[in-house]
N, C-alpha and C positions, 0 to 999 in steps of 0.2 A: 732829619735827616742827618750825619753825620758822613764828614768826608776824614779819611784817614789816609796819611802818605806814609811812605818805609820808600828812604833812596839810599843804594851804597854803589861806591865804587869797587869796580874790578878792572884788577891789572894784565885783563885779557883783550881780544877787541871784540867787536860788539855780534859779528858773527860768528865767535865762538859758544858767544851765551844763547844768541838769536838759534844756535843749531839746535838747543837742548829745550827753547822757552817752545818753538814754536811746532817742535814734534808734538801734535798736542795728544799722543798715544801715550807721551812719557811720562814715568809717573819717580822716577830714582830720585829726581832734587825735590819733591813734595814730601816731608815725612809723613806718615802715618794713611799712607796711601798703599793698597797691596794692589789695586791694578785698576785700567783705564778699559774702558769700552767706547770706541769715536766710533757714531754713527752719523755721515751728515755732520751737520755743526752742533752736534749733541755728543758731549760726554760724561760718561758713566761712574764714578769714583766709587771703588768697593774700599772703604774708609776701615780701617783696623778697628773692631770696639766701637764702631759709629756707625756702622748701615750705611747706606747710600749716599752720596749727594749728585745732582747732577746739573749740567750746568749749559750752558747755550754760548756757542763760541760766535761772538757778532763781529767782528774783526779779526783778522792775522796781516798784517800789510807785513809781505816780506822786504817791500823795498824803505819804507819808515820805518820798519823793527815794535811795530806795533800788535798790540794786543790785547783784544775788549770780550768781557765775556760776565754772563751772568748769571747767577744762582738763580736755578728756577724749580727746585724741587730740593729742599732740606728737612734734616726732622727739627731742624729750631724755627719758631714762627717769624719768619722776615717777611716784610713789605718789600723792600725795594732790596737791591744788590746790583750795584756796579761795579768790574775791576778793572783797572786799565793799566798795563805795563807797556814802557815806552825802555827803548837802548838809545843815548845818546855817545855819540863818541867823543874823545877827547883827544885834543893834540899829540898827548905824550902814550896815545895808542891804548888807553884804559879805556874803560866805560862806566857812563852812571845808569842803573839799572834804577828807574823811578818807579815805583807799583801805586797807586791810588784805588781807594777803595770807597765806594761811595753805601750808603749803610743804614734801615730802616726795620727796625729801629734801632737806638742807638748804645742801648745797653750790650750789644752784641761787637762793638768797635775794638774792647779788650783783647776778645778772644781771636778777631781776626786780625789782629794787629799781631797779636803771640803768632800766628798761623804764617803771617805774612816773613817775620822774621826769621823763625825758625827754615822757613823754605829757603832764605835768602844765605843764612848758614849752609845748609844741605847743600845748597847750589855750590858754593865757595868749595866743598868738597868734593861734588865732584867735577868741577872743573881742575881741581890740583891734581884727580888721577889722570886730568884727557892730556895735561898739557906736562 
């Protein structure tokens, strides 16, 4: 199993980011997603040219600003997937977005990291349109 991490600082409040990330049916900050169907704590993504991806949301803590989810149905043959997002407020009104993912087999780590980076790039665009 491999753990990957991507950290990025944003010059907005944690609550602005959390309002986007914690809206579990919102897809505008995740590239390649056509739609998300949310049923209880399971969300199903319809991906452009890639079919569907199903995740189970394990934690969405509005006080701690933490989100945890696990892919439970994918086209790729994975044994384990656990992703965690944590928002940390800085003194200068900026926010650190810390995203870690555990993946097995390790061969999928690079593709997952690329997806994390492109999602954070898209999140920057979404935030720039709302400020």
